[in-house]
Every structure is written in C-alpha cells, then in structure tokens.
C-alpha positions in Angstrom: 136.4 83.2 91.6 136.2 80.3 89.1 136.4 80.3 85.4 133.1 80.7 83.8 131.7 78.0 81.5 127.9 78.6 81.1 127.2 75.0 80.0 128.4 73.4 83.2 125.5 72.5 85.5 127.2 73.6 88.7 127.5 77.1 87.4 123.8 77.5 87.1 123.5 77.7 90.9 124.9 81.3 90.5 122.2 81.9 87.9 119.5 80.8 90.4 120.7 83.4 92.9 121.0 86.1 90.3 117.4 85.3 89.2 116.1 85.4 92.7 117.3 89.0 93.2 116.1 90.1 89.7 112.7 88.6 90.3 112.3 90.8 93.4 113.2 93.9 91.4 111.0 93.1 88.4 107.9 92.4 90.5 108.1 95.9 92.0 109.2 97.7 88.8 106.6 100.4 87.9 106.1 99.2 84.3 105.0 95.7 85.5 102.9 96.5 88.5 99.8 97.1 86.5 97.0 94.6 87.0 96.9 93.7 83.3 100.6 92.5 83.3 100.5 88.7 83.7 102.6 87.2 86.5 104.2 84.7 84.0 105.4 87.6 81.9 107.2 89.1 84.9 108.8 85.8 85.7 109.9 85.3 82.1 111.4 88.8 81.9 113.3 88.3 85.2 114.6 85.0 83.8 115.8 86.7 80.6 117.5 89.7 82.3 119.1 87.4 84.9 120.4 85.2 82.1 122.0 88.2 80.3 123.6 89.4 83.5 124.8 85.8 84.2 126.4 85.5 80.8 128.0 88.9 81.1 129.7 88.2 84.4 132.6 86.2 82.9 133.3 84.6 86.3 131.1 83.0 88.9 131.3 83.7 92.7 132.2 80.9 95.0 129.5 80.1 97.6 130.2 78.8 101.0 127.2 77.0 102.5 127.1 73.6 104.2 123.7 72.3 103.3 120.3 72.8 101.7 119.0 74.9 104.6 121.8 77.5 104.2 121.2 77.5 100.5 117.5 78.2 101.0 118.3 81.0 103.5 120.7 82.6 101.0 118.1 82.3 98.3 115.5 84.1 100.5 118.1 86.8 101.3 118.5 87.5 97.6 114.8 87.8 97.1 114.6 90.3 100.0 117.6 92.3 98.5 115.8 92.4 95.2 112.6 93.6 96.9 114.5 96.3 98.7 116.1 97.6 95.6 112.8 97.4 93.7 111.2 99.4 96.4 113.8 102.1 96.0 112.9 102.3 92.3 109.2 102.7 93.3 110.3 105.4 95.7 111.9 107.3 92.8 108.7 107.4 90.8 106.7 108.2 93.8 108.5 111.6 93.9 106.5 112.6 90.8 103.3 111.2 92.1 103.7 113.1 95.3 104.6 116.3 93.4 101.4 116.1 91.4 99.4 115.5 94.6 101.0 118.5 96.3 99.9 120.6 93.3 96.4 119.2 93.5 96.2 119.9 97.2 97.0 123.6 96.6 94.9 124.0 93.5 91.8 122.3 94.9 91.8 119.1 92.8 92.1 116.7 95.7 88.5 115.7 95.3 89.3 114.5 91.8 91.2 111.5 93.3 90.1 108.0 92.2 91.1 104.6 93.5 94.2 103.3 91.6 94.7 99.5 91.9 98.4 99.9 91.1 99.0 101.9 94.2 96.2 100.5 96.3 94.9 104.0 97.3 93.3 107.1 95.9 95.4 109.1 93.4 94.6 112.6 92.2 94.3 113.6 88.6 97.6 115.6 88.4 99.4 113.0 90.6 98.6 110.3 88.1 99.5 112.5 85.2 102.9 113.5 86.7 103.6 109.8 87.3 102.8 108.7 83.7 104.7 111.6 82.3 107.7 110.6 84.5 107.6 107.1 83.0 107.5 108.5 79.5 110.5 110.8 80.3 112.3 107.9 81.9 112.1 105.8 78.7 112.8 108.8 76.4 116.0 109.6 78.4 117.1 105.9 78.3 116.8 105.7 82.1 116.1 102.0 81.9 119.6 101.5 80.5 121.1 103.2 83.6 118.8 101.2 85.9 119.8 97.9 84.3 123.4 98.8 84.6 122.9 99.7 88.3 121.2 96.3 88.8 124.1 94.5 87.2 126.5 96.4 89.3 124.6 95.4 92.4 126.0 91.9 92.2 129.5 93.4 92.6 128.6 96.0 95.2 126.4 93.7 97.2 127.9 90.2 96.9 125.5 87.3 96.8 127.0 85.6 99.9 127.6 88.9 101.7 125.6 90.1 104.8 122.0 91.1 104.4 122.3 94.7 105.6 124.7 96.9 107.5 123.8 99.6 110.0 124.9 102.3 107.6 122.2 101.2 105.1 119.4 102.0 107.6 120.5 105.6 107.8 120.8 105.6 104.0 117.1 104.6 103.7 116.0 107.5 106.0 118.1 109.9 104.0 116.6 108.7 100.7 113.1 109.3 102.1 114.0 112.9 103.1 115.7 113.5 99.7 112.6 112.1 97.8 110.3 114.5 99.7 112.6 117.4 99.0 112.7 116.5 95.3 108.9 116.3 95.1 108.6 119.8 96.7 111.2 121.3 94.4 109.3 120.0 91.3 106.1 121.9 92.1 107.6 124.8 94.2 106.9 127.4 91.5 103.3 126.4 91.2 102.7 126.3 94.9 104.3 129.7 95.5 102.2 131.3 92.7 99.0 129.7 94.0 99.8 131.0 97.5 100.2 134.5 96.1 96.9 134.1 94.4 95.3 133.0 97.8 96.6 136.2 99.3 95.3 138.3 96.4 91.8 136.7 96.7 91.9 137.4 100.4 92.6 141.1 99.8 89.8 141.2 97.2 87.4 139.6 99.7 88.2 142.3 102.2 88.0 145.2 99.8 85.1 144.1 97.7 82.8 141.9 99.9 80.3 141.6 97.1 82.6 139.3 95.1 82.2 135.6 96.1 85.9 134.7 96.1 85.2 131.1 97.3 83.0 130.4 94.3 85.3 132.2 91.8 88.6 131.2 93.4 88.4 127.4 92.9 88.0 127.3 89.1 90.5 130.1 88.8 93.1 128.3 90.8 92.6 125.1 88.8 92.9 127.0 85.5 96.0 128.8 86.8 97.7 125.6 87.9 97.0 124.0 84.5 98.4 127.1 82.7 101.5 127.2 85.0 102.1 123.5 84.4 101.9 124.0 80.6 104.3 126.9 80.8 106.8 125.0 82.9 106.6 121.7 81.1 109.7 122.4 78.9 111.7 123.2 82.0 110.4 120.1 83.8 112.1 117.9 81.2 115.5 119.2 82.1 114.7 119.1 85.8 113.4 115.5 85.7 116.5 114.4 83.7 118.7 115.7 86.5 116.5 114.1 89.1 116.7 110.7 87.5 120.5 111.0 87.2 120.7 112.1 90.9 118.6 109.1 92.0 120.7 106.7 90.0 123.8 108.0 91.9 121.8 107.8 95.2 120.9 104.2 94.4 124.5 103.2 93.8 125.6 105.1 97.0 122.9 103.2 99.0 124.2 99.9 97.6 127.7 100.8 98.6 126.6 101.4 102.2 124.7 98.1 102.2 
C-alpha cells in the first residue's frame, strides 16, 4: 500500500477502478432501474459514491499490470464484479416480488398481471405491491446504509487486482438462489396455507351442497380473504422483512468472502 494523497494524479487510477465497480452496482440497483431515471443521473451518482469511497480508503492499492491491454482487462473485470454484486441486490428484492406472485397464484389474481418495463415481464398486482412495500421498508430501516457499507467493504474483501471468481463462489450463487426461494415462500406461507384450507372447505361444500356454485363464489371470496390476511399480517411482515434484509446483508458479505 502507498500513502494516500487525493490530489496526486497517479492516485486517480484507483478511483477509476472503484468507479467501474460502483457503476455496475448502481445501474442494476432497484431504485434506478425505472425507465424514468436518466442514464446520466446513474453515472453521476456512481461517480459521487465512488469518490466518497475513494476518499475514505486512506491508502490506495498497488496495481501490477504491464500495459494498456491489462489495464483495460482489469477495468472490464471490475465492471463485471459490480454487475454481479448488483444482480445479487436485485435478487434480494425479487424475493418480495416472488412472494407476492405466489400469493396471487393461490388467490386467483394471476390474471391481474400487467407488463412492467422495469422487469421486462408481466408482474401481478400483489407482486408489484410487495416489491414497492419492500423498497419502502428498506429505506425506513436504513437498509441503504448497510448496503453502502457492504459495497465499501467489497474493495477489501474482493481486491481490485484479485482473481475474478473462485470455484467456491459458484456454489455460493446456487445456495443464494435456494435461500431466496425459501425466503419468498416463508413470507407468504400463512396466506398460502389458509387459502389451501379454504379450497378444501369449498370442495367439501361442493360435495355436500351441489346447488352452490363454488367456482363462481370461491374466486372473489379467495381474493377478499387474501387481502384481509395480508392486512392482518402486515405489522408482522415489518419485523420479518427487517430480519430478511439483515440476513441477506450477511449472505452478501459471506458470498464476497468466498469470491
């Protein structure tokens, strides 16, 4: 390591590599993937965050490359690392999106899906609502502070001139996918279980009282029940989502350590 003097021009090479990784993260961050957010705003924000991290490092890393080609390759590697970490953040918020869509699948609201440009696919009503609510909880719980701290720690855990990825990180990605699906199911498990019990009850009613059209009455009843259950469980969801965000932050740091 060398002493850190921000005004020396040779030190700004480190800033360039830091910015390359931050740009990959910011461009995939959920708050800035909306179509209405200008690209220049994302670039400017990544420049500012990279500058703050650069000034807070105190020392700059020593780089070992022999020419412009190796420098370009190292710069491209940092962009790919940033995109990988940004994708993991997107994966965290997709937990809540998938949880809402699981609820819609069971309650009969899958037909309410509309095309969402942010995701490039159809998103159901409750799926989008869960996603937006998760973003609101994330800001309320100062989750962005923990995320920024994790991004700053990434330069220590994953050195700029280190290898791109180790074999242990591949298994870590698969484990994260499995954990995210399990988290999504846990969030809506009470609603799914109660709706399954309601399906059984409607089936028994259809057998005992054939005159009742359970298929006509069941759909609006299931939708109303799912909405009522969500309203009743909303205070509990805040505590659960807080723990989920904390668990994901630890999982993100653990993944970077295996990198």
